[in-house]
Structure formats: C-alpha cells, structure tokens
C-alpha positions in Angstrom: -22.9 -7.8 5.7 -21.5 -8.1 2.2 -24.0 -5.8 0.8 -23.2 -3.1 3.2 -21.5 -0.1 1.5 -19.3 0.8 4.4 -18.0 -2.8 4.7 -17.2 -2.8 0.9 -15.4 0.5 1.3 -13.4 -0.6 4.4 -12.5 -3.9 2.5 -11.3 -2.1 -0.5 -9.4 0.4 1.6 -7.6 -2.5 3.4 -6.7 -4.1 0.0 -5.2 -0.9 -1.3 -3.1 -0.5 1.8 -2.1 -4.1 1.6 -1.0 -3.7 -2.1 1.0 -0.6 -1.2 2.6 -2.2 1.7 3.7 -5.2 -0.4 4.9 -2.8 -3.2 7.0 -0.9 -0.5 8.5 -4.1 0.9 9.4 -5.4 -2.5 11.1 -2.1 -3.5 12.9 -2.0 -0.2 14.2 -5.6 -0.7 15.3 -4.9 -4.1 17.1 -1.7 -3.0 18.8 0.4 -5.7 18.1 3.9 -7.0 14.2 3.4 -7.2 14.0 2.8 -3.4 16.2 5.8 -2.7 14.0 8.0 -4.7 10.6 6.7 -3.7 10.9 5.1 -0.3 9.3 8.2 1.6 6.7 8.6 -0.9 5.5 5.0 -0.8 5.4 5.3 3.1 3.3 8.3 2.8 0.8 6.6 0.6 0.4 4.0 3.3 -0.6 6.6 5.7 
C-alpha cells in the first residue's frame, strides 16, 4: 500500500490541504491587514 503511487499522491494532497487550512486558521485568528487582503485567496487554495 505504501508503494502505491496513487496512495502517495492522495497522502501528499491531504498534507498540502491540511497545511493550507492551518495557515488560513492562523491568519484568521491573528486578523489584521494580511487577513483582510488574503482571506478569500487562501480559501480558494483549499478548494
């Protein structure tokens, strides 16, 4: 299973989505000008 290329691709994609999600939550929690400018862009990256 770990040598299956599709499994590796899906696992990598999940990790990327998780990283973007955590980045978005952190920027939302911090607030400020960065969040106002980039909130929609970060949400589009997750989709």
